[in-house]
C-alpha positions as CSV (number, residue, x, y, z in Angstrom):
1,M,-37.2,-27.1,21.9
2,S,-40.0,-27.2,24.4
3,L,-40.5,-24.4,26.9
4,K,-39.5,-26.8,29.7
5,R,-36.2,-27.6,28.1
6,K,-35.5,-23.9,27.4
7,H,-36.1,-23.2,31.1
8,A,-33.8,-26.0,32.2
9,S,-31.1,-24.8,29.8
10,A,-31.3,-21.3,31.1
11,K,-31.0,-22.6,34.6
12,D,-27.9,-24.6,33.7
13,D,-26.3,-21.6,32.1
14,K,-26.9,-19.5,35.2
15,S,-25.5,-22.2,37.5
16,T,-22.4,-22.5,35.2
17,V,-21.8,-18.8,35.3
18,E,-22.1,-18.8,39.1
19,R,-19.7,-21.7,39.3
20,V,-17.1,-19.8,37.3
21,H,-17.4,-16.8,39.7
22,K,-17.0,-19.1,42.6
23,L,-13.9,-20.8,41.2
24,E,-12.4,-17.4,40.4
25,A,-12.9,-16.2,43.9
26,N,-11.3,-19.4,45.3
27,V,-8.2,-19.0,43.1
28,L,-7.7,-15.3,44.0
29,N,-8.2,-15.9,47.7
30,S,-5.8,-18.9,48.1
31,H,-3.0,-20.3,46.0
32,Q,-4.1,-23.8,47.3
33,N,-7.0,-23.5,44.8
34,L,-4.9,-23.0,41.7
35,N,-6.1,-26.2,40.2
36,D,-9.5,-24.6,39.7
37,I,-7.9,-22.7,36.8
38,V,-8.1,-25.9,34.8
39,E,-11.9,-26.2,35.3
40,I,-12.4,-22.5,34.4
41,Y,-10.4,-23.1,31.2
42,T,-12.5,-26.1,30.3
43,I,-15.6,-24.0,30.7
44,A,-14.0,-21.3,28.5
45,Q,-13.8,-23.9,25.7
46,S,-17.4,-25.1,26.0
47,M,-20.2,-24.5,23.5
48,N,-22.1,-22.5,26.1
49,A,-21.5,-18.9,24.8
50,E,-22.4,-17.1,28.0
51,A,-20.5,-19.4,30.3
52,A,-17.5,-19.4,27.9
53,F,-17.4,-15.6,27.7
54,T,-17.6,-15.4,31.5
55,A,-14.8,-17.9,31.9
56,V,-12.5,-16.1,29.5
57,N,-12.9,-12.8,31.3
58,S,-12.5,-14.6,34.6
59,L,-9.2,-16.1,33.5
60,G,-8.1,-12.6,32.4
61,R,-8.6,-11.3,35.9
62,I,-6.8,-14.2,37.5
63,Y,-3.7,-14.0,35.3
64,S,-3.6,-10.2,35.7
65,A,-3.5,-10.7,39.4
66,M,-0.7,-13.4,39.0
67,W,1.4,-11.1,36.9
68,T,1.0,-8.4,39.5
69,K,2.1,-10.8,42.2
70,G,5.0,-12.0,40.1
71,L,3.8,-15.6,40.1
72,L,4.2,-16.0,36.3
73,K,7.8,-14.8,35.9
74,R,10.6,-17.3,35.7
75,T,12.4,-17.8,39.0
76,K,16.0,-18.7,39.5
77,G,16.9,-19.6,43.1
78,P,18.3,-22.2,45.4
79,Q,17.1,-25.7,45.8
80,Q,14.5,-24.9,48.4
81,D,12.6,-22.8,45.8
82,A,12.2,-25.8,43.5
83,A,8.6,-26.3,44.5
84,A,7.7,-22.7,43.8
85,A,9.5,-22.9,40.4
86,K,7.5,-26.0,39.5
87,V,4.3,-24.2,40.4
88,S,5.4,-21.1,38.4
89,E,6.2,-23.4,35.4
90,W,2.8,-25.0,35.6
91,L,1.1,-21.6,35.7
92,R,3.0,-20.4,32.7
93,D,1.9,-23.5,30.8
94,N,-1.7,-22.8,31.6
95,Y,-1.2,-19.1,30.8
96,R,0.2,-20.1,27.4
97,Q,-3.0,-22.2,26.8
98,Y,-5.1,-19.2,27.7
99,T,-3.2,-16.9,25.3
100,D,-3.6,-19.5,22.6
101,L,-7.3,-19.5,23.2
102,L,-7.4,-15.7,22.9
103,R,-5.5,-16.0,19.6
104,S,-8.0,-18.5,18.3
105,M,-10.8,-16.1,19.3
106,L,-9.1,-13.3,17.2
107,G,-10.1,-15.4,14.2
108,H,-13.7,-16.0,15.4
109,R,-16.4,-15.3,12.8
110,E,-18.1,-12.8,15.2
111,A,-16.6,-9.3,15.3
112,P,-17.5,-8.6,19.0
113,I,-15.7,-11.7,20.1
114,Q,-12.6,-10.7,18.1
115,V,-12.6,-7.3,19.8
116,T,-13.1,-8.8,23.2
117,S,-10.2,-11.1,22.6
118,L,-7.9,-8.2,21.5
119,R,-8.7,-6.2,24.6
120,L,-8.0,-9.1,26.9
121,Y,-4.8,-10.1,25.1
122,L,-3.5,-6.5,25.3
123,Q,-4.5,-6.3,29.0
124,M,-2.5,-9.4,29.7
125,M,0.4,-7.9,27.7
126,D,0.2,-4.8,29.9
127,K,0.5,-6.8,33.1
128,E,3.3,-8.9,31.7
129,G,5.3,-5.8,30.6
130,Q,4.9,-4.2,34.0
131,A,6.0,-7.3,35.8
132,L,9.1,-7.7,33.5
133,G,9.9,-4.0,33.9
134,R,9.9,-4.2,37.7
135,A,12.1,-7.3,37.6
136,A,14.6,-5.7,35.2
137,N,14.3,-2.2,36.8
138,N,13.9,-0.9,33.2
139,Y,11.3,-0.5,30.5
140,V,10.4,-3.8,28.9
141,F,8.0,-4.3,26.1
142,P,6.7,-7.9,25.8
143,N,7.0,-8.0,22.0
144,D,6.8,-11.8,21.7
145,S,3.2,-11.6,22.9
146,Y,2.5,-8.5,20.8
147,L,4.0,-10.1,17.7
148,E,1.5,-13.0,18.1
149,I,-1.4,-10.6,18.2
150,I,-0.3,-8.7,15.1
151,E,0.5,-11.8,13.2
152,T,-2.9,-13.3,13.9
153,V,-4.9,-10.1,13.1
154,L,-3.0,-9.5,9.8
155,N,-3.0,-13.0,8.5
156,S,-6.5,-14.1,9.4
157,D,-9.2,-14.1,6.7
158,A,-11.8,-13.6,9.4
159,T,-10.4,-10.3,10.6
160,S,-13.3,-7.8,10.6
161,E,-13.4,-4.1,9.9
162,H,-14.6,-3.6,13.4
163,L,-11.4,-5.3,14.8
164,V,-9.2,-3.2,12.5
165,R,-10.9,0.0,13.5
166,T,-10.6,-0.9,17.2
167,L,-7.0,-1.7,16.9
168,V,-6.3,1.6,15.2
169,D,-8.5,4.0,17.0
170,S,-8.3,2.6,20.6
171,Y,-4.6,1.5,20.6
172,L,-2.3,2.5,17.7
173,N,-3.5,6.1,17.4
174,S,-3.4,6.4,21.2
175,Y,-0.3,4.7,22.4
176,D,3.2,5.4,21.1
177,D,4.8,2.1,22.2
178,L,2.1,-0.1,20.6
179,R,2.5,1.9,17.4
180,L,6.3,1.7,17.4
181,Y,6.3,-2.1,17.8
182,F,3.4,-2.5,15.4
183,Y,5.6,-1.0,12.6
184,R,8.6,-3.1,13.7
185,N,6.4,-6.2,13.6
186,V,5.0,-5.5,10.2
187,A,8.6,-5.1,8.8
188,K,9.5,-8.4,10.5
189,L,6.5,-10.3,9.3
190,A,7.0,-9.0,5.7
191,S,10.6,-10.0,5.6
192,P,11.4,-13.2,3.6
193,D,13.8,-14.2,6.4
194,Y,11.1,-14.3,9.0
195,D,10.4,-17.9,10.3
196,P,6.7,-18.0,11.5
197,F,7.3,-21.5,13.1
198,K,10.4,-20.5,15.1
199,N,8.7,-20.3,18.4
200,R,6.1,-23.0,17.9
201,G,8.0,-26.1,18.4
202,N,8.8,-26.7,14.7
203,K,12.5,-27.1,14.0
204,G,14.2,-25.9,10.9
205,A,14.0,-22.5,9.3
206,R,11.2,-22.0,6.7
207,K,10.9,-19.4,4.1
208,N,8.2,-16.8,5.0
209,T,5.4,-16.7,2.5
210,V,3.4,-13.4,2.8
211,S,-0.2,-13.8,1.8
212,D,-2.5,-11.4,0.0
213,T,-4.5,-11.3,3.2
214,F,-1.5,-10.0,5.2
215,V,-0.9,-7.3,2.6
216,R,-4.5,-6.2,2.6
217,H,-4.8,-6.0,6.3
218,A,-1.4,-4.4,6.9
219,F,-2.2,-1.7,4.5
220,A,-5.7,-1.2,5.9
221,V,-4.2,-0.6,9.4
222,M,-1.2,1.5,8.4
223,N,-3.4,3.7,6.1
224,Q,-5.7,4.6,9.0
225,I,-2.9,5.5,11.5
226,R,-2.9,9.3,11.8
227,T,-0.8,9.8,14.9
228,V,2.9,10.6,14.6
229,F,5.3,10.6,17.6
230,S,6.5,14.0,18.6
231,A,9.6,14.5,20.7
232,D,8.0,17.8,22.0
233,S,5.2,16.0,23.8
234,D,5.1,13.4,26.5
235,A,4.9,9.8,25.3
236,S,1.6,8.0,25.7
237,L,2.5,4.4,26.7
238,W,0.4,1.3,27.0
239,I,3.2,-0.4,29.1
240,A,3.8,2.1,31.9
241,M,7.3,3.4,32.4
242,P,8.9,2.2,35.7
243,K,9.6,4.8,38.3
244,T,13.3,4.1,38.0
245,C,14.5,3.4,34.5
246,G,18.1,2.9,33.3
247,N,18.7,3.7,29.7
248,E,16.3,5.8,27.7
249,P,14.0,3.3,25.8
250,D,13.2,3.5,22.1
251,V,9.6,4.3,22.8
252,V,10.5,7.8,23.8
253,R,13.0,8.4,21.0
254,A,11.7,10.1,17.9
255,A,14.4,8.6,15.7
256,A,13.3,5.1,16.6
257,H,9.7,5.9,15.6
258,T,10.8,7.4,12.3
259,R,13.0,4.5,11.5
260,A,10.2,1.9,12.4
261,F,7.7,3.8,10.3
262,S,10.1,3.9,7.3
263,E,11.0,0.2,7.5
264,A,7.4,-0.9,7.7
265,W,6.3,1.1,4.7
266,L,9.3,0.0,2.6
267,A,8.7,-3.6,3.6
268,L,5.1,-3.4,2.5
269,M,6.0,-1.7,-0.8
270,R,8.4,-4.6,-1.6
271,L,5.5,-7.1,-1.4
272,P,3.3,-8.0,-4.4
273,L,0.5,-5.4,-4.2
274,T,-2.9,-5.5,-5.8
275,A,-3.7,-2.7,-8.3
276,D,-6.0,-1.1,-5.8
277,I,-3.6,-1.0,-2.9
278,Y,-0.8,0.2,-5.3
279,K,-2.8,3.1,-6.3
280,Q,-4.0,4.0,-2.8
281,I,-0.4,4.1,-1.6
282,L,0.6,6.4,-4.5
283,L,-2.5,8.6,-3.7
284,T,-1.4,9.2,-0.1
285,M,2.4,9.1,-0.7
286,H,3.2,12.8,-0.7
287,K,1.1,13.6,2.4
288,R,1.2,10.6,4.7
289,I,4.4,8.8,3.9
290,V,7.1,11.1,2.4
291,P,7.1,13.7,5.2
292,Y,7.7,11.1,7.9
293,M,10.3,8.9,6.3
294,A,13.8,8.7,7.9
295,D,15.2,9.1,4.4
296,A,12.7,10.1,1.7
297,K,15.1,9.2,-1.0
298,S,14.6,5.5,-0.1
299,L,11.3,5.8,-1.9
300,M,13.0,6.7,-5.2
301,D,13.1,3.2,-6.6
302,F,9.4,2.6,-5.8
303,L,8.2,5.9,-7.3
304,S,10.5,5.7,-10.3
305,S,9.4,2.2,-11.3
306,S,5.7,3.3,-10.7
307,Y,6.3,6.4,-13.0
308,E,7.6,4.1,-15.8
309,I,4.6,1.7,-15.7
310,G,2.4,4.1,-17.6
311,G,-1.3,4.8,-17.5
312,S,-3.0,5.8,-14.3
313,V,-0.2,4.4,-12.1
314,S,2.2,6.9,-13.6
315,L,-0.2,9.7,-13.1
316,L,-0.5,8.9,-9.4
317,A,3.3,8.6,-9.0
318,L,3.8,12.1,-10.2
319,N,3.0,13.9,-6.9
320,G,5.3,11.8,-4.8
321,L,8.1,12.0,-7.4
322,F,7.8,15.8,-7.7
323,T,7.9,16.1,-3.9
324,L,11.2,14.2,-3.9
325,M,12.6,16.4,-6.7
326,T,11.6,19.7,-5.1
327,E,12.0,19.1,-1.4
328,H,14.7,16.3,-1.3
329,N,16.8,17.2,-4.3
330,L,16.1,14.1,-6.2
331,N,17.6,14.1,-9.7
332,Y,15.3,12.3,-12.0
333,P,16.5,12.2,-15.6
334,N,14.1,12.9,-18.4
335,F,11.2,13.8,-16.1
336,Y,9.6,16.2,-18.5
337,E,10.0,13.9,-21.5
338,K,8.1,11.1,-19.6
339,L,5.5,13.6,-18.5
340,Y,5.1,14.7,-22.1
341,A,4.6,11.0,-23.0
342,L,1.7,10.7,-20.5
343,L,-0.1,13.6,-22.2
344,D,-2.2,11.7,-24.7
345,R,-5.9,11.5,-25.6
346,N,-6.5,8.9,-22.9
347,V,-5.7,11.4,-20.1
348,F,-9.0,13.2,-20.6
349,H,-10.9,10.0,-19.7
350,V,-9.0,8.7,-16.7
351,K,-10.4,8.9,-13.1
352,Y,-7.5,11.1,-11.9
353,R,-7.8,13.6,-14.7
354,A,-8.2,16.6,-12.4
355,R,-5.3,15.5,-10.3
356,F,-3.0,15.2,-13.3
357,F,-3.8,18.7,-14.8
358,R,-3.5,20.3,-11.4
359,L,0.0,18.8,-11.1
360,L,0.8,19.6,-14.8
361,E,0.2,23.3,-14.2
362,T,2.5,23.1,-11.2
363,F,5.3,21.3,-13.1
364,L,5.2,23.9,-15.9
365,G,4.9,26.9,-13.7
366,S,8.6,27.5,-13.2
367,S,10.0,30.5,-15.1
368,H,13.3,28.7,-15.5
369,L,11.9,26.2,-18.0
370,P,13.1,26.6,-21.6
371,A,10.7,28.1,-24.1
372,Y,10.8,25.0,-26.4
373,L,9.7,22.7,-23.6
374,V,6.7,24.9,-22.6
375,A,5.8,25.3,-26.3
376,A,5.8,21.5,-26.8
377,F,3.3,21.1,-23.9
378,A,1.1,23.9,-25.2
379,K,1.1,22.5,-28.7
380,R,0.3,19.0,-27.5
381,L,-2.6,20.3,-25.3
382,A,-4.0,22.3,-28.2
383,R,-3.8,19.3,-30.6
384,L,-5.5,17.0,-28.1
385,A,-8.2,19.5,-27.4
386,L,-9.4,19.1,-31.0
387,F,-10.4,15.5,-30.2
388,A,-11.2,15.8,-26.5
389,P,-14.6,15.7,-25.0
390,P,-16.0,19.1,-23.9
391,A,-14.9,18.5,-20.3
392,G,-11.3,17.9,-21.6
393,A,-11.2,20.8,-23.9
394,V,-12.6,23.2,-21.3
395,T,-9.6,22.2,-19.1
396,A,-6.9,22.3,-21.8
397,I,-7.8,25.8,-23.1
398,P,-7.4,27.7,-19.8
399,L,-4.2,25.8,-19.1
400,I,-2.7,26.8,-22.5
401,Y,-3.7,30.4,-21.7
402,N,-1.9,30.3,-18.3
403,L,1.2,28.8,-19.9
404,L,1.4,31.6,-22.5
405,K,0.8,34.2,-19.7
406,A,3.6,32.7,-17.6
407,H,6.0,32.3,-20.5
408,P,5.8,35.3,-22.8
409,S,8.6,33.9,-25.0
410,C,5.9,31.4,-26.3
411,M,3.5,34.1,-27.4
412,V,4.9,33.7,-30.9
413,L,2.7,30.5,-31.1
414,I,-0.4,32.7,-31.5
415,H,1.2,35.6,-33.3
416,R,2.8,33.7,-36.1
417,M,1.0,34.1,-39.4
418,S,-0.3,30.9,-41.0
419,E,-0.4,29.9,-44.6
420,D,-3.6,28.7,-46.2
421,D,-2.5,25.1,-46.0
422,A,-1.4,25.5,-42.4
423,E,-2.4,22.1,-41.3
424,S,-0.5,20.3,-44.0
425,T,2.7,22.4,-43.5
426,D,2.7,22.4,-39.7
427,P,6.4,21.8,-38.7
428,F,5.3,20.2,-35.4
429,V,6.2,16.5,-35.2
430,E,3.5,15.0,-33.1
431,D,5.1,11.6,-32.6
432,E,8.6,13.0,-31.6
433,P,9.3,12.1,-28.0
434,D,12.3,14.6,-27.8
435,L,10.8,18.0,-26.8
436,A,13.7,19.8,-28.4
437,K,13.2,18.2,-31.7
438,C,9.4,18.3,-32.1
439,N,9.6,21.8,-33.6
440,A,6.7,23.1,-31.4
441,L,8.3,26.6,-31.1
442,Q,8.4,26.8,-34.9
443,S,4.8,26.0,-35.2
444,S,1.6,27.9,-34.2
445,L,-1.5,27.2,-32.2
446,W,-3.8,27.0,-35.2
447,E,-5.9,24.5,-33.3
448,L,-7.2,27.2,-31.1
449,E,-8.7,29.0,-34.1
450,S,-10.4,25.8,-35.0
451,L,-11.8,25.5,-31.5
452,Q,-13.4,28.9,-31.9
453,H,-15.9,27.1,-34.1
454,H,-16.5,24.2,-31.7
455,Y,-20.0,22.8,-31.6
456,Y,-20.3,23.6,-27.9
457,P,-20.7,27.4,-27.6
458,N,-19.0,27.6,-24.2
459,I,-15.8,26.1,-25.6
460,A,-15.9,28.3,-28.7
461,T,-16.3,31.4,-26.5
462,L,-13.3,30.3,-24.4
463,A,-11.1,29.8,-27.4
464,K,-11.9,33.3,-28.8
465,L,-9.9,34.7,-25.9
466,F,-6.7,34.0,-27.8
467,S,-7.9,36.4,-30.5
468,E,-8.1,39.2,-28.0
469,P,-5.4,41.2,-26.2
470,F,-3.9,39.2,-23.3
471,H,-5.1,41.6,-20.6
472,K,-7.0,39.0,-18.5
473,P,-5.3,37.5,-15.5
474,Q,-4.5,33.8,-15.4
475,F,-7.4,31.5,-15.0
476,M,-8.0,29.5,-11.8
477,L,-7.6,26.1,-13.3
478,E,-9.5,24.6,-10.3
479,D,-12.7,26.1,-11.7
480,F,-12.5,24.0,-14.9
481,L,-11.3,20.6,-13.6
482,D,-14.5,19.0,-12.4
483,H,-16.7,19.6,-15.5
484,T,-18.5,16.7,-17.0
485,Y,-21.4,16.2,-19.4
486,A,-23.7,16.3,-16.4
487,T,-22.4,19.6,-15.2
488,F,-22.7,21.1,-18.7
489,F,-26.2,19.9,-19.1
490,E,-27.2,21.2,-15.6
491,S,-25.6,24.6,-16.3
492,D,-27.3,25.0,-19.7
493,T,-30.7,23.8,-18.7
494,G,-30.6,26.0,-15.6
495,R,-29.7,29.2,-17.5
496,K,-32.4,31.7,-18.0
497,S,-32.8,32.7,-21.7
498,K,-32.7,36.4,-22.4
499,K,-35.2,36.0,-25.3
500,P,-37.4,33.2,-26.5
501,P,-35.8,30.9,-29.1
502,A,-36.7,31.4,-32.8
503,L,-39.6,29.3,-33.9
504,A,-42.0,29.2,-36.8
505,T,-43.2,32.7,-37.7
506,Q,-46.7,31.6,-38.6
507,P,-48.6,28.8,-37.0
508,P,-49.5,26.2,-39.6
509,T,-53.1,25.9,-40.5
510,S,-52.9,22.7,-42.6
511,L,-50.7,19.8,-43.1
512,I,-49.8,20.8,-46.7
513,R,-49.6,24.5,-47.6
514,A,-50.3,25.9,-51.0
515,G,-47.2,26.5,-53.0
516,D,-45.2,23.6,-51.5
517,A,-43.7,21.0,-53.9
518,L,-45.7,18.4,-52.1
519,S,-49.0,20.3,-52.9
520,D,-48.4,20.1,-56.6
521,F,-47.7,16.4,-56.4
522,M,-51.0,15.9,-54.5
523,A,-52.8,17.9,-57.0
524,V,-51.9,15.5,-59.8
C-alpha cells in the first residue's frame, strides 16, 4: 500500500471513530435518536478494528444508561403505553444482538478482545441485575445472561489462558455472587439433562453432550478459585444488594455456597476425565475439595473407584480416602490389604514416590494396629529394598526402623535367630494378599543383613543400624524422600576425603617390569 493510501485510510478511521462518538452522544441526549444505535452496531461489525472496538464500547455505555433508566425492562401497562412497550421491545431486540456480538467476541482468536468482551458483558449484566432488583424490590441475579457467558467461555476452543486468569482473578475470587452462580452453572452445563438449545429458538429437548474442551476449561477455572465464602464476613457482590430487600438471598447464605461448590465438583467428577485432570483432582482433593464439601462422604464412590484402579491413580487417591476415614468416619473395608498390594517394586520408580511413603508412614503410625499387619509391611519393604535402586532402599530402611520403634512387638523380626539356609526356609509367603496369612511375624528381616553388604556404602552403613541397640530416635523420613542418583553423585563428589585414596605404591618406570609373566614371554 502506498503512503498516500495509508494516509487516506488513517483519515477514514479517524472520521469513523468521530462518527461513533457523535452518534453515541445523540442517543444519550435524546430518545428520538435511538435509530442511531443500528448504525453504531453496523460499525461494530466492520473490519475496521479501531472503529469496531470504539463502537462496541460505545454500545456498552448506551445500554448501561438504558438499563439505569429502565428502558430495557418489560413493561405491562394500559393501552396508552403500547408505543412505549413497542420501543422497549425494539431496544431489547437490539440489546440481544449486542450481547450476541459480545458472545462471539469471547471466542475471538485475540486474547485482549476476549477479555474486553468479558468485561463489557459483565458490566451489562450488572446494570441488568440492578434494574431487575429495583423493579422487584429484591435481590435479582440475571443468571440467564451469566449462563451464556460461562457456557461460551467453557465450551470455546479459542478460550485463552489470559481470559481464564481474568475470569478467576478479577471476578470469581473477588465476588461471591459470581462465584456462587458459576458453580451452579457448571453443575447445570455438566448435567446430561441440560438442553443447550432451549433458549435459542430450537424446539425439542436434546441430550447434552459435554465436550473435552468443557471439562478442561471447567477444571482450569475451578482449580484456580481460592476464595471460599465465609458467613463471618460481609458478602462481596457484583450485583449490588438493593437498599430494601425482602427475603435473604442465597448469595449471603453459606449453606448455598457450600452446596453449589459440592454440586459443581461432583458433576465434574462424573464426566469423562483425561488422565492428567484425573490425577490433578486427586492431588488437590484433601486440601481444596474435601474440607469445603457439604457432605464429604459423597466423594466416597469417586475415591473408592480411583483407589481400586491401581498404579499411580491409586497412590494419589490415598490421601483423600484416608481423610474421609479419619475425619469423616468412612468405613472402607480391606484398606490395608489394598495398600499392601500397592507396595511393589514399581512404587520406587513412580513420580509420586515421596508422597506415597509419606502417607504410608502415617497409615502405619497408629499404635492400635495388630503386630502381624505391621510385620507384613516391614517384611515387604525389606524384601523390596533388595531389588530397589539406591534412592528406594535409602527410603525403605529408615521407614522399617521407624516401624520397629513404634511397634516393639515386631522387634522379634530382627532378634530371631536364622538358620544357615534362611532364605530357602523363610516362612514368609511373598505372594499372599492376606496380611494375616503371609507369616511375616514368623519370619525375620534377614534382608537387612544382606543390605549391610550393599554396593553403595551409604546404604550399607544405614542397614548396620539394625545390628546395634535401638537407642537412636526415629528418623525424619522427610530427609530421605527426595534422594536420586543425582543427589547421591553430588553428595559423594562434594565430600572432602580424609586421606588420599590408595594408588600404586611405586611409580612405574617401564611398560614391562622384570619378573612379570609378560616379561618372560617377551624374552623368548
